[in-house]
C-alpha positions in Angstrom: 123.9 -35.5 -38.2 121.7 -38.5 -36.6 124.9 -40.2 -35.0 126.5 -39.3 -31.9 129.7 -40.8 -30.3 131.4 -40.2 -26.8 134.2 -41.2 -24.4 134.3 -40.3 -20.9 136.6 -41.3 -17.7 136.8 -40.1 -14.3 137.7 -41.0 -10.6 135.5 -40.5 -7.8 137.1 -40.5 -4.1 134.8 -40.4 -1.1 133.9 -41.2 2.3 131.0 -43.5 2.8 129.3 -43.9 6.1 127.7 -47.2 7.1 124.8 -46.2 9.3 122.4 -48.2 11.2 119.4 -46.4 12.9 120.9 -42.8 11.6 123.9 -43.8 13.8 127.3 -43.9 11.7 129.0 -47.1 12.8 131.8 -47.3 10.3 133.3 -44.9 7.8 134.5 -46.4 4.5 137.1 -45.0 2.1 135.9 -45.6 -1.7 137.5 -45.2 -4.7 135.9 -45.6 -8.2 137.8 -45.5 -11.6 135.2 -45.9 -14.9 135.2 -45.0 -18.4 132.9 -45.7 -21.5 132.8 -45.2 -25.1 129.7 -45.1 -27.1 128.1 -45.0 -30.4 124.4 -43.7 -30.6 121.8 -43.1 -33.3 118.7 -41.2 -33.5 116.0 -40.4 -36.1 115.8 -37.2 -34.8 112.5 -35.5 -33.6 109.3 -37.5 -34.5 106.5 -35.4 -33.7 107.5 -34.0 -30.1 109.6 -37.0 -29.1 113.2 -37.5 -29.7 114.6 -41.2 -29.2 118.3 -42.3 -29.2 120.0 -45.7 -29.2 123.4 -46.1 -27.9 125.9 -49.4 -27.7 128.9 -49.0 -25.7 131.7 -50.5 -23.8 132.4 -49.4 -20.2 134.8 -50.3 -17.4 134.4 -49.8 -13.6 137.1 -50.5 -10.9 135.8 -50.0 -7.4 137.8 -50.3 -4.1 136.2 -50.1 -0.7 138.7 -49.7 2.4 137.1 -50.5 5.6 138.4 -49.6 9.1 140.5 -51.9 11.3 138.0 -52.6 13.7 135.3 -53.6 11.1 134.3 -57.3 11.6 134.4 -58.3 7.9 137.1 -57.9 5.3 139.5 -54.8 5.4 139.3 -54.4 1.8 136.8 -55.3 -1.2 137.7 -54.6 -4.8 135.6 -55.2 -7.9 136.0 -54.9 -11.6 133.2 -54.8 -14.2 133.8 -54.8 -17.8 130.9 -54.9 -20.2 129.3 -54.1 -23.6 126.1 -52.1 -22.9 122.6 -51.0 -24.6 121.1 -47.6 -23.6 117.8 -46.2 -24.8 117.1 -42.5 -24.1 113.6 -41.0 -25.0 112.9 -37.1 -24.5 109.7 -35.2 -25.2 110.7 -32.0 -26.8 108.5 -29.3 -24.6 110.6 -26.6 -23.6 109.7 -23.3 -22.3 112.0 -19.9 -21.8 112.1 -18.4 -18.5 114.5 -15.7 -17.0 115.9 -15.9 -13.3 114.2 -19.8 -12.3 117.3 -21.7 -11.3 120.1 -19.0 -12.1 120.3 -15.2 -11.5 120.4 -12.9 -14.5 120.0 -15.6 -17.0 117.6 -16.6 -19.8 116.9 -20.3 -19.6 115.4 -22.9 -21.8 113.4 -25.2 -19.2 112.3 -28.9 -20.3 108.6 -29.7 -19.2 108.7 -32.6 -21.1 109.2 -36.3 -20.1 112.9 -37.9 -20.0 113.5 -41.6 -20.1 116.7 -43.5 -19.8 117.5 -47.2 -19.6 120.7 -49.0 -19.7 121.8 -52.6 -19.6 125.0 -54.2 -19.5 126.6 -57.6 -19.1 130.0 -57.9 -17.3 131.9 -61.4 -17.8 135.4 -62.6 -16.9 136.1 -62.9 -20.8 135.3 -59.1 -20.9 137.8 -58.3 -18.2 135.3 -58.4 -15.3 135.5 -60.2 -12.0 132.3 -62.2 -12.4 129.1 -62.5 -14.4 127.0 -59.7 -13.6 123.9 -57.8 -15.4 124.3 -54.1 -14.5 121.1 -52.1 -14.9 119.9 -48.5 -14.5 116.6 -46.6 -15.4 115.4 -43.0 -14.8 112.8 -40.8 -15.5 111.7 -37.0 -14.9 109.1 -34.6 -15.7 108.1 -30.9 -14.9 104.5 -29.2 -14.6 103.6 -25.9 -14.5 100.7 -25.9 -11.4 100.1 -22.2 -12.2 102.1 -19.6 -14.2 104.1 -18.8 -11.2 104.7 -22.5 -9.8 106.7 -25.0 -11.1 106.5 -28.9 -9.8 109.1 -31.6 -10.8 109.6 -35.0 -10.3 112.5 -37.6 -10.7 113.0 -41.4 -10.0 115.9 -43.6 -10.6 116.7 -47.4 -9.9 120.1 -49.2 -10.6 122.0 -52.1 -9.6 123.7 -55.3 -10.4 122.2 -58.9 -10.7 124.7 -61.7 -10.2 123.9 -64.7 -12.2 127.0 -67.0 -11.9 127.7 -66.7 -8.2 123.9 -67.3 -7.1 123.8 -64.0 -5.2 121.1 -62.4 -7.0 120.5 -58.8 -6.8 123.2 -56.6 -5.5 123.8 -53.1 -4.6 120.3 -52.3 -5.5 119.6 -48.3 -5.4 116.4 -46.8 -5.8 115.7 -42.8 -5.3 113.2 -40.5 -6.1 113.2 -36.4 -6.1 110.5 -33.8 -5.8 111.3 -30.1 -6.2 109.0 -27.1 -6.2 109.4 -23.6 -7.3 107.2 -20.5 -6.7 107.8 -17.3 -8.2 106.2 -14.8 -5.8 107.9 -11.9 -6.8 110.0 -11.1 -10.4 113.2 -10.7 -8.2 112.5 -13.7 -5.7 111.9 -17.5 -5.9 111.2 -20.2 -3.2 112.9 -23.4 -4.1 112.1 -26.2 -2.2 
Protein backbone atom coordinates (compact mmCIF):
# COMPACT_ATOMS: atom_id res chain seq x y z
CA UNK A 1 0.00 0.00 0.00
CA UNK A 2 1.08 3.57 -0.58
CA UNK A 3 -0.45 4.77 2.68
CA UNK A 4 1.14 4.84 6.11
CA UNK A 5 -0.11 5.89 9.50
CA UNK A 6 1.40 6.01 12.93
CA UNK A 7 0.91 7.02 16.53
CA UNK A 8 3.67 7.66 19.05
CA UNK A 9 4.10 9.07 22.53
CA UNK A 10 6.84 9.33 25.11
CA UNK A 11 8.33 11.02 28.12
CA UNK A 12 11.93 12.19 28.52
CA UNK A 13 13.45 13.30 31.82
CA UNK A 14 17.03 14.54 31.85
CA UNK A 15 19.46 16.87 33.53
CA UNK A 16 20.60 19.69 31.27
CA UNK A 17 23.70 21.69 32.22
CA UNK A 18 23.65 25.43 31.56
CA UNK A 19 27.24 26.24 30.56
CA UNK A 20 29.31 29.32 29.90
CA UNK A 21 32.86 29.02 28.51
CA UNK A 22 32.86 25.24 29.15
CA UNK A 23 31.97 25.71 32.83
CA UNK A 24 28.69 24.36 34.19
CA UNK A 25 26.87 27.18 35.95
CA UNK A 26 23.56 25.48 36.73
CA UNK A 27 21.95 22.07 36.32
CA UNK A 28 18.41 22.26 34.96
CA UNK A 29 15.89 19.41 35.35
CA UNK A 30 13.96 18.97 32.09
CA UNK A 31 10.82 16.91 31.56
CA UNK A 32 9.22 16.55 28.14
CA UNK A 33 6.00 14.68 27.33
CA UNK A 34 5.05 14.37 23.68
CA UNK A 35 2.80 12.53 21.27
CA UNK A 36 1.80 12.55 17.63
CA UNK A 37 -0.42 10.85 15.10
CA UNK A 38 0.02 11.07 11.34
CA UNK A 39 -1.21 9.83 7.99
CA UNK A 40 1.26 9.64 5.11
CA UNK A 41 1.20 8.88 1.42
CA UNK A 42 3.89 7.82 -1.03
CA UNK A 43 3.77 7.11 -4.76
CA UNK A 44 6.32 4.39 -4.09
CA UNK A 45 9.67 4.21 -5.78
CA UNK A 46 10.04 6.46 -8.81
CA UNK A 47 13.38 5.83 -10.46
CA UNK A 48 15.84 5.58 -7.57
CA UNK A 49 13.82 7.81 -5.22
CA UNK A 50 11.06 7.36 -2.67
CA UNK A 51 9.11 10.33 -1.38
CA UNK A 52 6.49 10.58 1.35
CA UNK A 53 4.19 13.37 2.44
CA UNK A 54 2.56 13.23 5.87
CA UNK A 55 -0.06 15.25 7.69
CA UNK A 56 -0.43 14.90 11.42
CA UNK A 57 -1.15 16.39 14.81
CA UNK A 58 1.35 16.70 17.63
CA UNK A 59 1.36 17.72 21.28
CA UNK A 60 4.32 18.56 23.51
CA UNK A 61 4.55 19.63 27.17
CA UNK A 62 7.92 20.87 28.41
CA UNK A 63 8.90 21.75 31.99
CA UNK A 64 12.23 23.28 33.05
CA UNK A 65 13.06 23.37 36.80
CA UNK A 66 15.95 25.66 37.70
CA UNK A 67 17.99 25.53 40.94
CA UNK A 68 17.02 27.75 43.88
CA UNK A 69 20.05 30.03 43.38
CA UNK A 70 19.19 30.67 39.69
CA UNK A 71 18.66 34.44 39.15
CA UNK A 72 15.56 34.04 36.95
CA UNK A 73 12.32 32.10 37.09
CA UNK A 74 12.45 28.83 39.03
CA UNK A 75 10.16 26.97 36.61
CA UNK A 76 9.24 27.45 32.97
CA UNK A 77 6.43 25.44 31.38
CA UNK A 78 5.54 25.36 27.71
CA UNK A 79 2.80 23.62 25.78
CA UNK A 80 2.62 23.16 22.03
CA UNK A 81 -0.31 21.61 20.19
CA UNK A 82 -0.25 21.76 16.42
CA UNK A 83 -0.99 20.23 13.05
CA UNK A 84 2.10 19.52 10.97
CA UNK A 85 3.24 18.70 7.45
CA UNK A 86 6.26 16.43 6.88
CA UNK A 87 8.15 15.71 3.66
CA UNK A 88 10.65 12.86 3.27
CA UNK A 89 12.84 11.95 0.32
CA UNK A 90 15.07 8.85 0.28
CA UNK A 91 17.42 7.74 -2.47
CA UNK A 92 17.12 3.98 -3.00
CA UNK A 93 20.80 3.08 -2.96
CA UNK A 94 21.69 0.27 -0.59
CA UNK A 95 24.58 -2.19 -0.39
CA UNK A 96 24.88 -5.32 1.69
CA UNK A 97 27.84 -5.77 3.99
CA UNK A 98 28.83 -7.82 7.01
CA UNK A 99 30.35 -6.70 10.31
CA UNK A 100 30.25 -3.01 9.47
CA UNK A 101 28.41 -1.60 12.48
CA UNK A 102 27.30 -4.84 14.11
CA UNK A 103 29.27 -7.98 14.88
CA UNK A 104 28.37 -11.17 13.00
CA UNK A 105 25.48 -9.50 11.16
CA UNK A 106 24.67 -8.93 7.52
CA UNK A 107 23.58 -5.31 7.12
CA UNK A 108 21.80 -3.26 4.48
CA UNK A 109 23.74 -0.02 4.38
CA UNK A 110 22.19 3.10 2.86
CA UNK A 111 24.51 5.06 0.57
CA UNK A 112 21.74 7.28 -0.74
CA UNK A 113 20.69 10.74 0.24
CA UNK A 114 18.01 11.04 2.92
CA UNK A 115 16.24 14.34 3.57
CA UNK A 116 13.30 15.28 5.79
CA UNK A 117 11.54 18.52 6.63
CA UNK A 118 8.70 19.17 9.07
CA UNK A 119 6.73 22.32 9.83
CA UNK A 120 3.92 22.85 12.32
CA UNK A 121 1.83 25.73 13.63
CA UNK A 122 0.96 25.77 17.35
CA UNK A 123 -1.87 28.09 18.40
CA UNK A 124 -3.92 28.64 21.57
CA UNK A 125 -6.99 27.45 19.63
CA UNK A 126 -5.30 24.04 19.28
CA UNK A 127 -4.28 23.91 22.97
CA UNK A 128 -0.83 25.54 22.79
CA UNK A 129 0.40 28.40 25.00
CA UNK A 130 1.15 30.82 22.17
CA UNK A 131 1.28 31.17 18.41
CA UNK A 132 4.52 29.49 17.31
CA UNK A 133 5.89 28.05 14.07
CA UNK A 134 7.87 24.84 14.78
CA UNK A 135 10.32 23.56 12.18
CA UNK A 136 12.91 20.84 11.68
CA UNK A 137 14.97 19.70 8.68
CA UNK A 138 17.69 17.09 8.33
CA UNK A 139 19.78 15.38 5.69
CA UNK A 140 22.33 12.56 5.62
CA UNK A 141 24.46 10.72 3.07
CA UNK A 142 27.24 8.10 2.99
CA UNK A 143 29.99 7.45 0.45
CA UNK A 144 32.50 4.69 -0.11
CA UNK A 145 35.89 6.41 -0.47
CA UNK A 146 37.56 3.12 -1.34
CA UNK A 147 36.41 -0.48 -1.08
CA UNK A 148 37.33 -0.43 2.61
CA UNK A 149 36.62 3.16 3.67
CA UNK A 150 33.19 4.66 4.32
CA UNK A 151 32.42 8.32 5.06
CA UNK A 152 29.09 9.57 6.39
CA UNK A 153 27.71 13.07 6.87
CA UNK A 154 24.55 14.39 8.50
CA UNK A 155 23.13 17.82 9.33
CA UNK A 156 20.03 18.95 11.20
CA UNK A 157 18.43 22.26 12.12
CA UNK A 158 15.32 22.88 14.20
CA UNK A 159 13.63 25.43 16.36
CA UNK A 160 10.64 27.67 16.78
CA UNK A 161 9.57 31.07 15.57
CA UNK A 162 7.20 33.01 17.84
CA UNK A 163 4.99 35.24 15.75
CA UNK A 164 2.53 36.69 18.23
CA UNK A 165 4.91 37.66 21.06
CA UNK A 166 7.44 39.28 18.71
CA UNK A 167 10.29 37.20 20.18
CA UNK A 168 11.15 35.73 16.80
CA UNK A 169 13.49 32.73 16.71
CA UNK A 170 13.52 30.53 19.82
CA UNK A 171 15.63 27.50 20.74
CA UNK A 172 17.39 27.26 17.40
CA UNK A 173 19.60 24.18 17.33
CA UNK A 174 21.84 23.20 14.43
CA UNK A 175 24.12 20.18 14.39
CA UNK A 176 26.36 18.25 12.04
CA UNK A 177 27.97 14.84 12.29
CA UNK A 178 30.71 13.15 10.32
CA UNK A 179 31.63 9.49 10.73
CA UNK A 180 34.38 7.45 9.16
CA UNK A 181 34.76 3.66 8.97
CA UNK A 182 37.89 1.89 7.80
CA UNK A 183 37.92 -1.88 7.51
CA UNK A 184 41.62 -2.64 7.70
CA UNK A 185 41.08 -6.34 8.45
CA UNK A 186 38.04 -8.62 7.95
CA UNK A 187 37.75 -8.89 11.75
CA UNK A 188 38.49 -5.28 12.73
CA UNK A 189 37.07 -1.87 11.87
CA UNK A 190 38.27 1.57 12.83
CA UNK A 191 35.23 3.75 13.49
CA UNK A 192 35.60 7.48 14.15
